[in-house]
N, CA, C and O atoms as a MOPAC input file, in Angstrom:
PM7 MOZYME 1SCF
protein

 N     -2.59800 1    12.60500 1   -29.20200 1
 C     -3.77600 1    13.39600 1   -28.88300 1
 C     -3.16600 1    14.64600 1   -28.22000 1
 O     -3.54200 1    15.75700 1   -28.59300 1
 N     -2.26500 1    14.51400 1   -27.27700 1
 C     -1.55100 1    15.68700 1   -26.66000 1
 C     -1.08300 1    16.66500 1   -27.78800 1
 O     -1.27400 1    17.87500 1   -27.91000 1
 N     -0.39800 1    15.75200 1   -28.59000 1
 C      0.30000 1    16.64000 1   -29.63900 1
 C     -0.62500 1    17.32200 1   -30.78800 1
 O     -0.32700 1    18.37200 1   -31.35700 1
 N     -1.63500 1    16.66200 1   -31.00400 1
 C     -2.69800 1    17.41400 1   -31.89300 1
 C     -3.38400 1    18.63900 1   -31.15200 1
 O     -3.68000 1    19.61200 1   -31.84400 1
 N     -3.66300 1    18.65900 1   -29.76700 1
 C     -4.12200 1    19.60900 1   -29.09700 1
 C     -3.13900 1    20.84100 1   -29.22900 1
 O     -3.44600 1    21.92900 1   -29.71700 1
 N     -1.80000 1    20.45900 1   -28.66900 1
 C     -0.75500 1    21.38800 1   -28.63800 1
 C     -0.59500 1    22.11700 1   -30.06700 1
 O     -0.64000 1    23.33500 1   -30.24400 1
 N     -0.39900 1    21.13700 1   -31.04200 1
 C     -0.35700 1    21.81000 1   -32.42200 1
 C     -1.42400 1    22.66000 1   -33.04500 1
 O     -1.14900 1    23.61500 1   -33.77200 1
 N     -2.63800 1    22.29600 1   -32.74800 1
 C     -3.95500 1    22.94400 1   -33.23300 1
 C     -4.27600 1    24.28500 1   -32.34500 1
 O     -4.69200 1    25.31000 1   -32.88400 1
 N     -4.06400 1    24.19000 1   -31.05300 1
 C     -4.59600 1    25.03800 1   -30.04000 1
 C     -3.58200 1    25.68900 1   -29.22800 1
 O     -3.97000 1    26.61000 1   -28.50900 1
 N     -1.97700 1    25.28000 1   -29.21100 1
 C     -1.15300 1    25.63000 1   -28.51000 1
 C     -1.14900 1    25.27900 1   -27.15400 1
 O     -0.17100 1    25.62400 1   -26.49100 1
 N     -2.33200 1    24.47100 1   -26.45400 1
 C     -2.28500 1    24.09000 1   -25.18200 1
 C     -1.50300 1    22.89300 1   -24.63500 1
 O     -1.63400 1    21.72900 1   -25.01200 1
 N     -0.77600 1    23.29000 1   -23.80800 1
 C      0.28400 1    22.27700 1   -23.14400 1
 C     -0.30800 1    21.12700 1   -22.08100 1
 O     -1.36300 1    21.48000 1   -21.55400 1
 N      0.16800 1    19.87100 1   -21.69200 1
 C     -0.13100 1    19.25500 1   -20.77800 1
 C     -0.27800 1    20.00400 1   -19.41800 1
 O      0.60500 1    20.80200 1   -19.10100 1
 N     -1.26400 1    19.80700 1   -18.65900 1
 C     -1.30300 1    20.30000 1   -17.30200 1
 C     -2.23300 1    21.75300 1   -17.44300 1
 O     -2.75200 1    22.29300 1   -16.46700 1
 N     -2.33600 1    22.27600 1   -18.86100 1
 C     -3.18600 1    23.45400 1   -18.92400 1
 C     -4.62900 1    23.19900 1   -18.62700 1
 O     -5.12800 1    22.08500 1   -18.78600 1
 N     -5.21600 1    24.11200 1   -18.24700 1
 C     -6.76500 1    23.89200 1   -17.87900 1
 C     -7.60800 1    23.67500 1   -19.14500 1
 O     -8.60400 1    22.95900 1   -19.25000 1
 N     -7.00400 1    24.45100 1   -20.11200 1
 C     -8.05600 1    24.31900 1   -21.33900 1
 C     -7.72000 1    22.97100 1   -22.16000 1
 O     -8.46200 1    22.50100 1   -23.02200 1
 N     -6.44900 1    22.40900 1   -21.74500 1
 C     -6.50100 1    21.02100 1   -22.64800 1
 C     -7.56700 1    20.05900 1   -22.37500 1
 O     -7.96700 1    19.44900 1   -23.36700 1
 N     -8.14800 1    19.77000 1   -21.19100 1
 C     -8.94300 1    19.02500 1   -20.99300 1
 C    -10.21600 1    19.30800 1   -21.94900 1
 O    -10.77000 1    18.44000 1   -22.62300 1
 N    -10.59500 1    20.70700 1   -21.89100 1
 C    -11.66600 1    21.11900 1   -22.87800 1
 C    -11.66500 1    20.62300 1   -24.34400 1
 O    -12.63600 1    20.36500 1   -25.05400 1
 N    -10.30400 1    20.55000 1   -24.63700 1
 C    -10.03400 1    20.29500 1   -26.14400 1
 C     -9.72600 1    18.92400 1   -26.27000 1
 O     -9.19200 1    18.66100 1   -27.34800 1
 N     -9.91900 1    17.81500 1   -25.39000 1
 C     -9.55400 1    16.62100 1   -25.36700 1
 C    -10.41100 1    15.83000 1   -26.35800 1
 O     -9.95800 1    15.23700 1   -27.33700 1
 N    -11.66700 1    15.88500 1   -26.00800 1
 C    -12.71300 1    15.16700 1   -27.07400 1
 C    -12.69100 1    15.45500 1   -28.25700 1
 O    -12.93100 1    14.56800 1   -29.07600 1
 N    -12.43500 1    16.61100 1   -28.63100 1
 C    -12.08700 1    17.39000 1   -30.05600 1
 C    -10.98100 1    16.54900 1   -30.61400 1
 O    -11.10100 1    15.93600 1   -31.67500 1
 N     -9.79000 1    16.53200 1   -29.79800 1
 C     -8.64400 1    15.88000 1   -30.34800 1
 C     -8.83900 1    14.30400 1   -30.64300 1
 O     -8.25300 1    13.78200 1   -31.59100 1
 N     -9.72900 1    13.53500 1   -29.74700 1
 C     -9.94100 1    12.26600 1   -30.06900 1
 C    -10.60400 1    12.03300 1   -31.35600 1
 O    -10.24500 1    11.25100 1   -32.23700 1
 N    -11.63000 1    12.82500 1   -31.34900 1
 C    -12.56900 1    12.79000 1   -32.69200 1
 C    -11.85000 1    12.94300 1   -33.97900 1
 O    -12.12000 1    12.33800 1   -35.01700 1
 N    -10.74700 1    13.96000 1   -33.77700 1
 C    -10.09300 1    14.37300 1   -34.89600 1
 C     -9.26900 1    13.29500 1   -35.38900 1
 O     -9.22100 1    13.02400 1   -36.58900 1
 N     -8.46900 1    12.52500 1   -34.30200 1
 C     -7.43600 1    11.43200 1   -34.47400 1
 C     -8.17200 1    10.13600 1   -34.86900 1
 O     -7.56600 1     9.32900 1   -35.57300 1
 N     -9.38500 1     9.88600 1   -34.48400 1
 C    -10.20300 1     8.64200 1   -34.92800 1
 C    -10.64300 1     8.95200 1   -36.26100 1
 O    -10.56700 1     7.99300 1   -37.02900 1
 N    -11.09100 1    10.04300 1   -36.76200 1
 C    -11.63400 1    10.23600 1   -37.99400 1
 C    -10.42500 1    10.33600 1   -39.05300 1
 O    -10.60800 1    10.18600 1   -40.26200 1
 N     -9.29300 1    10.57800 1   -38.53000 1
 C     -8.03800 1    10.51400 1   -39.53100 1
 C     -7.50200 1     8.82300 1   -39.68800 1
 O     -6.49500 1     8.56500 1   -40.34800 1
 N     -8.12400 1     7.98500 1   -39.15400 1
 C     -7.63400 1     6.64000 1   -39.11400 1
 C     -8.21500 1     5.75000 1   -40.23800 1
 O     -9.38500 1     5.80200 1   -40.61900 1
 N     -7.26000 1     4.92900 1   -40.72200 1
 C     -7.72300 1     4.16300 1   -41.87300 1
 C     -8.58700 1     3.01600 1   -41.25900 1
 O     -8.70400 1     2.84400 1   -40.04600 1
 N     -9.30600 1     2.08900 1   -42.41900 1
 C    -10.05600 1     0.99900 1   -41.60900 1
 C     -8.97600 1     0.09100 1   -40.92600 1
 O     -9.20800 1    -0.49200 1   -39.86700 1
 N     -7.84700 1     0.01000 1   -41.55800 1
 C     -6.98800 1    -1.12900 1   -41.07600 1
 C     -6.47900 1    -0.61300 1   -39.69400 1
 O     -6.38500 1    -1.44600 1   -38.79200 1
 N     -6.10000 1     0.85600 1   -39.41400 1
 C     -5.59700 1     1.18400 1   -38.28100 1
 C     -6.79300 1     1.20300 1   -37.00000 1
 O     -6.54100 1     1.15100 1   -35.79600 1
 N     -8.26800 1     1.30000 1   -37.69200 1
 C     -9.17200 1     1.11900 1   -36.74500 1
 C     -9.16400 1    -0.23400 1   -36.31000 1
 O     -9.34600 1    -0.39300 1   -35.10300 1
 N     -8.98700 1    -1.29900 1   -37.04600 1
 C     -9.15400 1    -2.62200 1   -36.50400 1
 C     -8.03300 1    -2.87400 1   -35.62100 1
 O     -8.23400 1    -3.58900 1   -34.64000 1
 N     -6.66300 1    -2.29700 1   -35.86600 1
 C     -5.65400 1    -2.62800 1   -35.08700 1
 C     -5.79700 1    -1.79900 1   -33.72600 1
 O     -5.23100 1    -2.20300 1   -32.71000 1
 N     -6.48900 1    -0.74900 1   -33.72700 1
 C     -6.80700 1    -0.05000 1   -32.52600 1
 C     -7.91700 1    -0.71200 1   -31.70800 1
 O     -7.96300 1    -0.51500 1   -30.49400 1
 N     -8.69200 1    -1.38300 1   -32.24000 1
 C     -9.63400 1    -2.19700 1   -31.59200 1
 C     -9.29600 1    -3.45700 1   -31.01900 1
 O     -9.77300 1    -3.89200 1   -29.97100 1
 N     -8.31300 1    -4.12700 1   -31.86600 1
 C     -7.54700 1    -5.31900 1   -31.42000 1
 C     -6.69100 1    -5.03200 1   -30.08000 1
 O     -6.77300 1    -5.81900 1   -29.13700 1
 N     -5.88200 1    -3.90600 1   -30.01800 1
 C     -5.02300 1    -3.23000 1   -28.89300 1
 C     -5.95700 1    -3.24700 1   -27.63000 1
 O     -5.72800 1    -3.81400 1   -26.56200 1
 N     -7.03600 1    -2.52100 1   -27.97000 1
 C     -7.85700 1    -2.13500 1   -26.89600 1
 C     -8.50600 1    -3.19000 1   -26.31900 1
 O     -8.78200 1    -3.08800 1   -25.12400 1
 N     -8.88100 1    -4.41300 1   -27.05200 1
 C     -9.40900 1    -5.78000 1   -26.33600 1
 C     -8.05100 1    -6.36100 1   -25.73700 1
 O     -8.17100 1    -6.69200 1   -24.55700 1
 N     -6.85400 1    -6.54900 1   -26.25600 1
 C     -5.82900 1    -7.01500 1   -25.52500 1
 C     -5.35200 1    -6.22900 1   -24.33300 1
 O     -4.82600 1    -6.80700 1   -23.38200 1
 N     -5.52900 1    -4.88200 1   -24.36000 1
 C     -5.40500 1    -4.20600 1   -22.97900 1
 C     -6.31100 1    -4.29200 1   -21.86500 1
 O     -6.12900 1    -4.08400 1   -20.66500 1
 N     -7.16100 1    -4.58500 1   -22.41100 1
 C     -8.60400 1    -4.81900 1   -21.53400 1
 C     -8.42900 1    -5.99700 1   -20.73900 1
 O     -8.79800 1    -6.00100 1   -19.56400 1
 N     -7.79400 1    -7.19700 1   -21.38000 1
 C     -7.73300 1    -8.56200 1   -20.86900 1
 C     -6.59600 1    -8.55600 1   -20.02600 1
 O     -6.63600 1    -9.23100 1   -18.99800 1
 N     -5.42100 1    -7.78400 1   -20.35400 1
 C     -4.16300 1    -7.92200 1   -19.74200 1
 C     -4.20300 1    -7.01500 1   -18.31100 1
 O     -4.87500 1    -5.99100 1   -18.19000 1
 N     -3.40800 1    -7.55500 1   -17.32800 1
 C     -3.40100 1    -6.78800 1   -16.06700 1
 C     -2.06000 1    -5.90700 1   -16.15000 1
 O     -1.32400 1    -6.07800 1   -17.12200 1
 N     -1.72200 1    -4.98100 1   -15.17200 1
 C     -0.79700 1    -4.17500 1   -15.19800 1
 C      0.58400 1    -5.06600 1   -14.99000 1
 O      0.43500 1    -6.21800 1   -14.58200 1
 N      1.87900 1    -4.59500 1   -15.24500 1
 C      3.15600 1    -5.10800 1   -14.77700 1
 C      3.05800 1    -5.25900 1   -13.16500 1
 O      2.37000 1    -4.44500 1   -12.54800 1
 N      3.65500 1    -6.16400 1   -12.56400 1
 C      3.81600 1    -6.17300 1   -11.10700 1
 C      4.38700 1    -4.78000 1   -10.54400 1
 O      3.96100 1    -4.28400 1    -9.50100 1
 N      5.26100 1    -4.27200 1   -11.23200 1
 C      5.98700 1    -2.93200 1   -10.73900 1
 C      4.64600 1    -1.81600 1   -10.77000 1
 O      4.54000 1    -1.06800 1    -9.79800 1
 N      3.78900 1    -1.72900 1   -11.71200 1
 C      2.70300 1    -0.89400 1   -11.69800 1
 C      1.80200 1    -1.26300 1   -10.71100 1
 O      1.28900 1    -0.31500 1   -10.11600 1
 N      1.47200 1    -2.36300 1   -10.37600 1
 C      0.44800 1    -2.77500 1    -9.41300 1
 C      1.00900 1    -2.47200 1    -8.16800 1
 O      0.30600 1    -1.94200 1    -7.30800 1
 N      2.32100 1    -2.77000 1    -7.93600 1
 C      2.99100 1    -2.18000 1    -6.52600 1
 C      3.13500 1    -0.97200 1    -6.28300 1
 O      3.15600 1    -0.62200 1    -5.10300 1
 N      3.27700 1     0.02200 1    -7.35800 1
 C      3.15300 1     1.32600 1    -7.45300 1
 C      1.68100 1     2.03100 1    -6.89500 1
 O      1.48500 1     2.88600 1    -6.03100 1
 N      0.81400 1     1.33400 1    -7.72100 1
 C     -0.48700 1     1.65700 1    -7.40800 1
 C     -0.98700 1     1.45700 1    -6.14500 1
 O     -1.66500 1     2.30300 1    -5.56200 1
 N     -0.64400 1     0.21500 1    -5.61400 1
 C     -1.10400 1    -0.24300 1    -4.31200 1
 C     -0.65100 1     0.60100 1    -3.30500 1
 O     -1.38700 1     1.00700 1    -2.40600 1
 N      0.66300 1     0.91800 1    -3.42600 1
 C      1.36700 1     1.71500 1    -2.25000 1
 C      0.88900 1     3.26100 1    -2.25700 1
 O      0.74000 1     3.94200 1    -1.24300 1
 N      0.67000 1     3.70200 1    -3.63000 1
 C      0.43100 1     5.32300 1    -3.76100 1
 C     -1.04600 1     5.60800 1    -3.45100 1
 O     -1.39100 1     6.68600 1    -2.96900 1
 N     -1.99800 1     4.52500 1    -3.76400 1
 C     -3.36800 1     4.85000 1    -4.14000 1
 C     -4.22400 1     3.82600 1    -3.28100 1
 O     -5.40700 1     4.13300 1    -3.13300 1
 N     -3.82200 1     2.75400 1    -2.74800 1
 C     -4.61300 1     1.70800 1    -2.31500 1
 C     -5.30900 1     2.20900 1    -1.17500 1
 O     -6.48400 1     1.86800 1    -1.03800 1
 N     -4.65400 1     3.13900 1    -0.13700 1
 C     -5.06900 1     3.37400 1     1.04000 1
 C     -6.58400 1     4.39500 1     0.69000 1
 O     -7.73800 1     4.23100 1     1.08800 1
 N     -6.03000 1     5.38600 1    -0.14300 1
 C     -7.26700 1     6.49200 1    -0.45300 1
 C     -8.31300 1     5.70100 1    -1.12000 1
 O     -9.43900 1     6.00600 1    -0.72800 1
 N     -8.27200 1     4.71800 1    -2.06700 1
 C     -9.23700 1     4.18100 1    -2.59800 1
 C    -10.23300 1     3.43700 1    -1.65000 1
 O    -11.45400 1     3.49600 1    -1.79200 1
 N     -9.53700 1     2.66900 1    -0.58400 1
 C    -10.30000 1     1.91700 1     0.39000 1
 C    -10.97800 1     2.88000 1     1.40900 1
 O    -12.05400 1     2.54500 1     1.90400 1
 N    -10.36800 1     4.11100 1     1.75700 1
 C    -10.83500 1     5.06400 1     2.46400 1
 C    -12.05500 1     5.55500 1     2.08300 1
 O    -12.98200 1     5.72200 1     2.87600 1
 N    -12.11200 1     5.83200 1     0.73600 1
 C    -13.44500 1     6.48100 1    -0.11600 1
 C    -14.33900 1     5.30800 1    -0.31400 1
 O    -15.52500 1     5.58700 1    -0.48800 1
 N    -14.03200 1     4.15000 1    -0.32100 1
 C    -15.12200 1     2.98000 1    -0.56200 1
 C    -15.60700 1     2.84000 1     1.03100 1
 O    -16.82200 1     2.66700 1     1.13100 1
 N    -14.96900 1     2.87900 1     2.13300 1
 C    -15.48000 1     2.80000 1     3.34800 1
 C    -16.31300 1     3.99100 1     3.72800 1
 O    -17.32300 1     3.85000 1     4.41700 1
 N    -15.92800 1     5.10700 1     3.31300 1
 C    -16.67600 1     6.43700 1     3.62000 1
 C    -18.07500 1     6.28600 1     2.61600 1
 O    -19.14200 1     6.71200 1     3.05700 1
 N    -18.03100 1     5.79900 1     1.55400 1
 C    -19.28200 1     5.66900 1     0.83600 1
 C    -20.22800 1     4.67300 1     1.32400 1
 O    -21.44300 1     4.86700 1     1.37100 1
 N    -19.63800 1     3.60000 1     1.68600 1
 C    -20.46900 1     2.74500 1     2.33000 1
 C    -21.14700 1     3.01800 1     3.49700 1
 O    -22.32600 1     2.70300 1     3.65600 1
 N    -20.37500 1     3.67300 1     4.45600 1
 C    -21.22700 1     4.30000 1     5.71200 1
 C    -22.13900 1     5.54300 1     4.96500 1
 O    -23.21600 1     5.80500 1     5.50000 1
 N    -21.80400 1     6.19800 1     3.93000 1
 C    -22.79200 1     7.36200 1     3.72300 1
 C    -24.11100 1     6.62600 1     3.03400 1
 O    -25.25700 1     7.01900 1     3.25200 1
 N    -23.83500 1     5.65500 1     2.28800 1
 C    -24.93700 1     5.12100 1     1.70700 1
 C    -25.85000 1     3.93200 1     2.26800 1
 O    -26.99400 1     3.66000 1     1.90600 1
 N    -25.04900 1     3.26800 1     3.27100 1
 C    -25.74800 1     1.89400 1     3.72700 1
 C    -25.41600 1     2.09900 1     5.30000 1
 O    -25.77600 1     1.13900 1     5.98200 1
 N    -24.85000 1     3.07400 1     5.95700 1
 C    -24.51300 1     2.96400 1     7.30500 1
 C    -23.85300 1     1.81900 1     7.58300 1
 O    -24.32800 1     1.19000 1     8.52900 1
 N    -22.87200 1     1.33600 1     7.03700 1
 C    -22.22100 1     0.10100 1     7.09900 1
 C    -20.67200 1     0.46300 1     7.21400 1
 O    -20.01900 1     1.15800 1     6.43600 1
 N    -20.19800 1    -0.24800 1     8.49900 1
 C    -18.72500 1     0.11500 1     8.76800 1
 C    -18.00400 1    -0.95900 1     7.91500 1
 O    -18.56500 1    -2.02400 1     7.65800 1
 N    -16.86000 1    -0.69200 1     7.51700 1
 C    -16.11800 1    -1.42900 1     6.60100 1
 C    -14.58400 1    -1.71900 1     7.42500 1
 O    -13.82200 1    -0.78500 1     7.67400 1
 N    -14.34200 1    -2.83300 1     7.71400 1
 C    -12.87500 1    -3.01500 1     8.25500 1
 C    -12.05800 1    -3.69900 1     6.99500 1
 O    -12.52900 1    -4.54200 1     6.23100 1
 N    -10.92500 1    -3.22800 1     6.95900 1
 C     -9.88000 1    -3.79000 1     5.73900 1
 C     -8.60300 1    -4.10300 1     6.21800 1
 O     -8.04200 1    -3.18400 1     6.81600 1
 N     -7.96700 1    -5.21500 1     6.10700 1
 C     -6.88800 1    -5.59900 1     6.21200 1
 C     -5.93100 1    -5.76000 1     4.88600 1
 O     -6.27500 1    -6.63700 1     4.09300 1
 N     -4.83700 1    -5.04200 1     4.59800 1
 C     -4.38000 1    -4.81300 1     3.29700 1
 C     -3.22800 1    -5.58000 1     3.43800 1
 O     -2.70000 1    -5.71800 1     4.54200 1
 N     -2.66300 1    -6.23800 1     2.14200 1
 C     -1.40600 1    -6.90300 1     1.96900 1
 C     -1.30700 1    -6.83800 1     0.39700 1
 O     -2.29500 1    -7.03000 1    -0.31100 1
 N      0.01500 1    -6.54100 1    -0.13600 1
 C      0.03200 1    -6.35500 1    -1.49600 1
 C      1.91100 1    -6.62300 1    -1.48400 1
 O      2.69400 1    -6.42300 1    -0.55600 1
 N      2.15100 1    -7.07200 1    -2.71100 1
 C      3.66200 1    -7.18200 1    -3.36800 1
 C      4.06900 1    -6.07000 1    -3.70000 1
 O      3.28700 1    -5.37200 1    -4.34500 1
 N      5.37700 1    -5.54800 1    -3.38400 1
 C      6.00700 1    -4.51400 1    -3.71800 1
 C      6.63000 1    -4.92800 1    -4.92500 1
 O      6.37900 1    -6.06800 1    -5.31600 1
 N      7.50800 1    -4.10400 1    -5.68400 1
 C      8.02100 1    -4.45800 1    -6.96000 1
 C      8.94900 1    -5.52100 1    -7.00600 1
 O      9.19300 1    -5.98600 1    -8.12000 1
 N      9.68900 1    -6.14500 1    -5.71500 1
 C     10.30900 1    -7.04200 1    -5.62500 1
 C      9.84900 1    -8.26600 1    -4.86800 1
 O     10.54200 1    -9.07400 1    -4.25000 1
 N      8.51200 1    -8.23800 1    -5.04300 1
 C      7.61700 1    -9.48800 1    -4.59800 1
 C      7.67000 1    -9.60800 1    -3.02700 1
 O      7.25900 1   -10.66600 1    -2.55200 1
 N      8.08300 1    -8.74300 1    -2.26900 1
 C      7.92100 1    -8.56700 1    -0.88700 1
 C      6.64100 1    -8.24600 1    -0.40600 1
 O      6.03200 1    -7.29000 1    -0.88700 1
 N      6.13700 1    -8.98100 1     0.54400 1
 C      4.73800 1    -8.63900 1     0.94600 1
 C      4.75100 1    -7.46500 1     1.95200 1
 O      5.44400 1    -7.44800 1     2.96900 1
 N      3.89600 1    -6.47100 1     1.54900 1
 C      3.78400 1    -5.34700 1     2.30300 1
 C      2.47800 1    -5.10000 1     2.97700 1
 O      1.50700 1    -5.29200 1     2.24600 1
 N      2.22100 1    -4.72000 1     4.19600 1
 C      0.88100 1    -4.59100 1     4.90800 1
 C      0.86500 1    -3.31200 1     5.53700 1
 O      1.78500 1    -2.59900 1     5.93900 1
 N     -0.41200 1    -3.16800 1     5.53800 1
 C     -0.82500 1    -1.84300 1     6.38200 1
 C     -0.58100 1    -1.93500 1     8.09800 1
 O     -0.52600 1    -3.03800 1     8.64100 1
 N     -0.44200 1    -0.66100 1     8.87800 1
 C     -0.21900 1    -0.99700 1    10.22200 1
 C     -1.56000 1    -0.45200 1    10.81500 1
 O     -1.78500 1    -0.54900 1    12.02200 1

């Protein structure tokens, strides 16, 4: 999809205009698929929805984004429900070592 946008419009990843062209490119790519390719894409999508990310990806996401996600959740619960949320977190890093917040 990025390649289609770049070839047709000259937009590069991280260009502001690329996001405006994204749905157009998805539609173009999808329209060009054969029935067999559509079936394979559907099969892959179902497989990916069932699978969880590899442990390394889970660890990276937990360490980089976990705290942010929890903070946003806690703030939203306060805003919507006036409910305080306390969270104790622990996760496995890439080497299966248990990590915790302090």
